[in-house]
C-alpha positions in Angstrom: 111.9 24.1 230.8 112.4 26.8 228.3 111.9 26.3 224.6 113.5 28.8 222.2 112.3 28.5 218.6 114.1 29.9 215.6 113.2 29.5 211.9 115.5 30.2 209.0 116.1 29.4 205.3 119.4 27.7 205.9 119.1 24.0 206.5 122.9 23.6 206.1 123.5 26.3 208.7 121.3 24.5 211.3 122.9 21.1 210.7 126.4 22.4 210.6 126.0 24.3 213.8 125.0 21.1 215.7 127.4 18.8 213.8 130.3 21.0 214.6 129.5 20.5 218.3 129.1 16.8 217.6 132.6 16.6 216.0 134.1 18.6 218.9 132.6 16.0 221.3 130.4 18.6 223.0 127.2 17.2 221.6 125.7 13.8 220.8 122.8 12.6 218.7 120.0 11.2 220.9 117.2 10.6 218.5 116.3 10.7 214.8 112.9 10.6 213.2 112.4 9.5 209.5 116.2 9.7 209.0 118.5 7.0 207.8 120.9 6.0 210.6 124.5 5.1 209.7 125.5 1.4 209.8 127.4 0.1 212.9 130.9 1.6 213.0 130.0 4.5 210.8 129.3 8.1 211.9 126.6 10.6 211.0 127.6 12.9 208.1 126.3 16.4 207.3 125.9 15.4 203.6 123.8 12.4 204.5 121.5 14.4 206.8 121.0 17.0 204.1 120.0 14.3 201.6 117.6 12.8 204.1 115.9 16.1 204.6 115.9 17.0 200.9 114.4 13.7 199.9 111.5 14.3 202.2 110.9 17.9 200.9 109.4 18.6 197.5 111.4 20.6 195.0 109.0 23.5 195.1 107.3 25.1 198.1 106.2 28.6 199.1 107.5 28.7 202.7 110.3 31.3 202.8 111.9 29.9 206.0 111.5 26.1 205.8 113.9 25.2 208.7 112.6 24.6 212.3 115.2 24.7 215.0 114.3 24.6 218.7 116.4 24.4 221.8 114.8 22.8 224.9 116.4 23.9 228.1 115.6 22.0 231.3 116.5 23.7 234.6 120.1 23.0 235.7 118.7 21.1 238.7 116.7 18.7 236.5 118.7 15.4 236.2 117.3 13.5 233.2 118.7 10.4 231.6 119.3 10.3 227.8 116.1 8.2 227.5 114.0 10.7 229.4 115.4 13.6 227.3 114.6 11.6 224.2 111.0 11.1 225.3 110.7 14.8 226.2 111.9 15.8 222.8 109.8 13.3 221.0 106.6 14.3 222.8 107.3 18.0 222.3 107.8 17.6 218.5 104.7 15.4 218.2 102.5 17.9 220.0 104.0 20.8 218.0 102.8 19.1 214.8 106.2 17.7 213.8 105.6 14.0 214.7 105.5 13.0 211.0 108.4 15.2 210.0 112.1 14.2 209.7 114.1 15.6 212.6 117.3 15.1 214.6 117.7 15.6 218.4 121.1 16.7 219.6 122.1 16.8 223.3 124.6 19.6 223.9 126.9 19.6 226.9 129.2 22.5 225.9 128.0 24.5 228.9 127.4 23.6 232.5 123.8 22.5 231.9 122.7 19.9 229.4 120.1 21.0 226.8 118.6 19.8 223.5 118.6 21.2 220.0 116.1 19.8 217.5 116.4 20.4 213.8 113.4 19.8 211.4 111.7 21.2 208.4 108.4 23.2 208.3 107.3 21.8 205.0 105.7 18.4 204.5 106.0 16.0 201.6 103.3 17.9 199.7 105.0 21.3 200.2 102.4 22.4 202.7 103.7 24.4 205.7 103.4 22.9 209.1 100.8 24.9 211.1 102.7 27.7 212.9 99.7 29.7 214.3 100.3 30.7 217.9 103.5 28.7 217.7 105.2 30.1 220.7 102.1 30.2 222.8 101.5 26.5 222.0 105.1 25.7 222.7 104.9 27.3 226.2 101.7 25.4 227.0 103.5 22.1 225.9 106.6 22.7 228.0 104.5 23.5 231.0 102.6 20.2 230.5 105.9 18.3 230.1 107.2 19.9 233.3 104.2 18.5 235.2 104.4 15.1 233.6 108.1 14.6 234.2 108.3 16.5 237.5 110.6 19.2 236.2 111.3 22.7 237.5 109.0 25.3 236.0 110.2 27.9 233.5 109.0 30.7 235.9 111.4 29.5 238.6 114.2 29.2 236.1 113.9 32.7 234.7 112.5 34.7 237.7 115.8 36.6 238.0 115.9 37.4 234.3 114.4 40.6 232.9 111.9 40.2 230.0 113.4 40.1 226.6 112.9 42.9 224.1 110.3 42.2 221.5 110.3 43.2 217.8 107.9 45.9 216.8 104.7 44.6 215.2 102.6 47.4 213.7 99.7 44.9 213.3 99.1 45.2 217.0 98.0 48.8 216.5 100.2 50.6 219.1 103.3 51.2 217.0 104.4 54.4 218.7 104.3 52.8 222.2 106.2 49.8 220.9 108.9 51.9 219.3 109.2 54.1 222.4 109.6 51.0 224.6 112.2 49.4 222.4 114.3 52.6 222.0 114.2 53.2 225.7 115.4 49.7 226.5 118.1 49.7 223.8 119.5 52.9 225.2 119.6 51.2 228.7 120.9 47.8 227.7 123.3 48.2 224.8 126.7 49.9 224.5 127.6 51.6 221.2 130.0 54.2 220.0 128.4 55.6 216.8 125.0 56.3 215.3 125.7 53.5 212.7 126.1 51.0 215.6 122.9 52.4 217.3 120.9 52.0 214.1 122.2 48.4 213.7 120.7 47.4 217.0 117.4 49.0 216.3 117.1 47.0 213.0 117.0 43.8 215.0 113.8 45.0 216.6 112.1 46.2 213.4 113.0 49.9 213.8 114.8 52.2 211.4 116.4 55.5 212.6 117.7 58.4 210.6 119.1 61.8 211.4 117.1 64.7 209.9 118.3 68.3 209.7 116.1 71.2 208.6 112.7 69.7 208.1 110.6 66.6 208.6 107.6 66.1 206.4 107.4 69.8 205.7 107.9 70.9 209.3 111.0 72.5 210.8 112.9 69.8 212.7 116.4 68.7 213.5 116.8 65.4 215.3 116.2 61.7 214.9 113.2 60.1 213.2 112.2 56.6 214.0 110.1 54.3 211.8 108.7 50.8 212.3 109.7 48.3 209.7 108.6 44.8 208.6 110.8 41.7 208.6 112.2 42.8 205.2 113.4 46.2 206.6 110.6 48.1 204.7 109.2 51.1 206.6 105.6 50.7 207.6 103.2 53.1 209.2 103.9 56.7 210.3 107.4 57.8 211.5 108.0 59.3 214.9 110.4 62.1 215.7 112.6 61.9 218.8 110.7 65.0 220.1 107.5 63.0 220.2 109.1 60.0 221.9 111.0 61.8 224.6 114.4 63.3 225.4 115.9 59.8 225.9 115.5 59.2 222.1 117.2 62.5 220.9 120.7 63.5 219.9 121.7 64.9 223.2 120.9 61.6 225.0 122.8 59.7 222.3 125.9 61.8 222.8 125.9 61.0 226.5 125.3 57.4 225.6 128.4 57.3 223.3 130.6 58.6 226.1 129.1 56.2 228.7 129.5 53.3 226.3 133.2 54.2 225.8 133.8 54.2 229.5 132.0 50.9 229.8 134.0 49.3 227.0 137.2 50.5 228.5 136.4 48.6 231.7 134.7 45.5 230.3 137.2 44.7 227.4 134.9 42.7 225.3 137.0 42.4 222.2 138.7 39.0 222.9 135.5 37.1 223.7 133.6 38.6 220.9 136.3 37.7 218.4 136.4 34.2 219.7 132.6 33.8 219.1 132.9 35.3 215.6 135.8 33.0 214.7 133.9 30.0 215.9 130.9 31.0 213.9 132.9 30.8 210.7 133.3 27.0 211.1 131.1 25.5 208.4 129.9 28.8 207.1 130.3 29.3 203.3 128.0 32.4 202.9 126.8 35.4 204.9 123.5 33.8 205.8 125.1 30.7 207.3 127.5 33.0 209.3 124.5 35.0 210.5 122.8 31.8 211.6 125.8 30.5 213.4 126.3 33.8 215.2 122.6 33.8 216.2 123.0 30.5 217.9 125.6 32.1 220.2 123.4 35.1 220.9 125.2 37.4 218.5 123.4 39.4 215.8 125.0 40.8 212.7 123.9 43.6 210.4 125.3 43.6 206.8 125.3 46.8 204.8 125.4 46.4 201.1 125.2 48.7 198.1 122.7 48.4 195.3 124.9 45.8 193.5 124.9 43.6 196.6 128.5 44.4 197.6 129.2 44.3 201.3 130.7 47.6 202.6 129.9 47.5 206.3 129.2 45.0 209.1 128.1 45.5 212.7 128.2 42.8 215.4 125.7 42.8 218.2 126.4 40.7 221.3 122.9 40.4 222.9 124.5 38.6 225.8 126.6 41.5 226.9 124.9 44.4 225.1 128.1 45.2 223.2 127.7 46.6 219.7 130.7 47.1 217.5 131.4 47.7 213.8 133.6 45.0 212.5 136.5 47.2 211.6 136.8 48.2 215.3 137.7 44.6 216.1 140.4 44.5 213.5 140.8 44.2 209.8 140.0 40.4 209.9 136.5 41.4 211.0 135.8 44.2 208.6 133.5 43.9 205.6 136.1 43.1 203.0 137.7 40.4 205.2 134.3 38.8 206.0 133.8 38.2 202.3 137.4 36.9 201.9 137.1 34.6 204.9 133.9 33.0 203.6 135.5 32.4 200.2 138.9 31.4 201.5 138.3 29.7 204.9 141.6 27.8 205.0 143.6 31.0 205.0 142.0 32.0 208.3 141.9 28.7 210.2 144.5 30.0 212.6 142.3 32.8 214.0 140.2 30.5 216.2 143.3 29.1 218.0 144.8 32.6 218.3 141.6 34.1 219.8 141.3 31.3 222.3 144.8 31.8 223.5 144.6 35.6 223.8 144.6 37.2 227.2 143.1 40.5 228.2 145.8 43.1 227.2 146.0 46.4 229.1 143.9 49.2 227.6 146.0 51.8 225.9 143.8 53.9 223.7 145.3 56.2 221.1 144.0 59.7 220.7 141.8 60.1 217.7 142.8 62.8 215.1 140.8 66.0 214.9 137.5 65.8 213.1 138.8 67.7 210.0 141.7 65.3 209.7 139.6 62.1 210.2 139.0 61.4 206.5 142.6 61.9 205.5 143.9 59.6 208.1 141.3 56.8 207.8 143.3 54.5 205.5 146.4 54.9 207.7 144.5 54.0 210.8 142.8 51.0 209.2 146.2 49.7 208.1 147.9 50.2 211.5 145.0 49.4 213.9 145.6 46.6 216.3 144.2 43.2 215.5 145.1 41.4 218.7 143.1 41.1 221.9 143.7 44.6 223.1 140.7 46.8 223.7 142.7 49.6 222.4 141.9 48.6 218.8 138.3 49.6 219.5 139.3 53.3 219.7 142.3 53.2 217.3 139.9 53.7 214.4 138.4 57.2 214.5 134.7 58.0 214.5 133.7 60.3 211.7 131.7 63.5 212.6 128.5 62.0 211.2 129.0 58.8 213.3 129.8 56.6 210.4 132.4 53.8 210.2 135.5 55.0 208.3 135.5 51.8 206.3 132.1 52.8 204.8 133.5 56.2 204.0 136.4 54.6 202.2 134.1 52.5 200.2 132.0 55.5 199.1 135.1 57.4 198.1 136.3 54.4 196.0 133.0 54.2 194.3 133.0 57.9 193.5 136.5 57.6 192.0 135.3 54.8 189.8 132.4 56.8 188.6 134.7 59.8 187.7 137.1 57.5 185.8 134.1 56.0 183.9 133.1 59.6 182.8 136.6 60.3 181.4 136.4 57.1 179.3 
């Protein structure tokens, strides 16, 4: 049995994700702890669950991410009754230190194998955080013990065909350069991206920042890419590393080859339709960017928001960790670009049709349009954004041109608009 733990600051996001499955009859509630159950004939409501959790938690606490959300995944060959699944979840939560916490256990059957999702809070009634030291190591020990107790298949047998997952860089381990080198190498192997902006977006998910440097680097002549480790708040920590010190696989020449290889891969795989469906489904119950991010995370999709100093969204990149596809939102269509993301969150009813449309779309033949010459790219950006395909065709991925610096044209448009506003302000 494999346990996947996630922590977040959005209790509504965790509850909505599971309750949307419940409402769609692809999940059921097996067990609750310290939660008020509805009377006979009534159904569980998101608002009631929120109140139960909030009544238990104090108004003030220091924990930044108070939500505990774990998925428990038995081997497909393990046939457990609902009672046995409930006992497994109850014992797991108790041994993890959450036996006295409020929690809800959901059984999901939206895929071929049944699995559990448990939502709880990491803060007790006094505002003290539940012990999370060596959390994942303890979780692994507990699941192994439960496997033996209930005669389940081992996690090793379940995942022996899978390659180890990439880990985020942690400079506290003392081997930052080695970690950065390993992650960059694996990202180049496993992910498919068309621009430097998309490449940078993937690296941020593993606590790495990348920037192109021309002319000098810390006083020394250098032209290439500089990588830096970051913390969970995207702040650079430790010394940076140039692509020359990491290896040829991390430099500009390797990236140019990667862009071309990714384009050929995307032409064949046609990922647009499935990625759109996942994004559209993630909008269900999402009223802000963080809830959308959480819903996407539950489907194995990362999202990177790019905002200006005033907090205005001007760029968005979606990262499908399941397939390795990385695409700026505007490549998928205008409904997935930065401006539309904000509008969809504020006016969800206007976009309800998108989920049904995405589910009914087939794979259209690929018919890419030739991008304009580099010197004409900026002038044609707005025209291409207006005319780009928003259907299921993979052609829309290449309808929007790539700028010479590898940026998304939508971001360039945003910068140009801001410059115009500044100039107008000076005249006044």
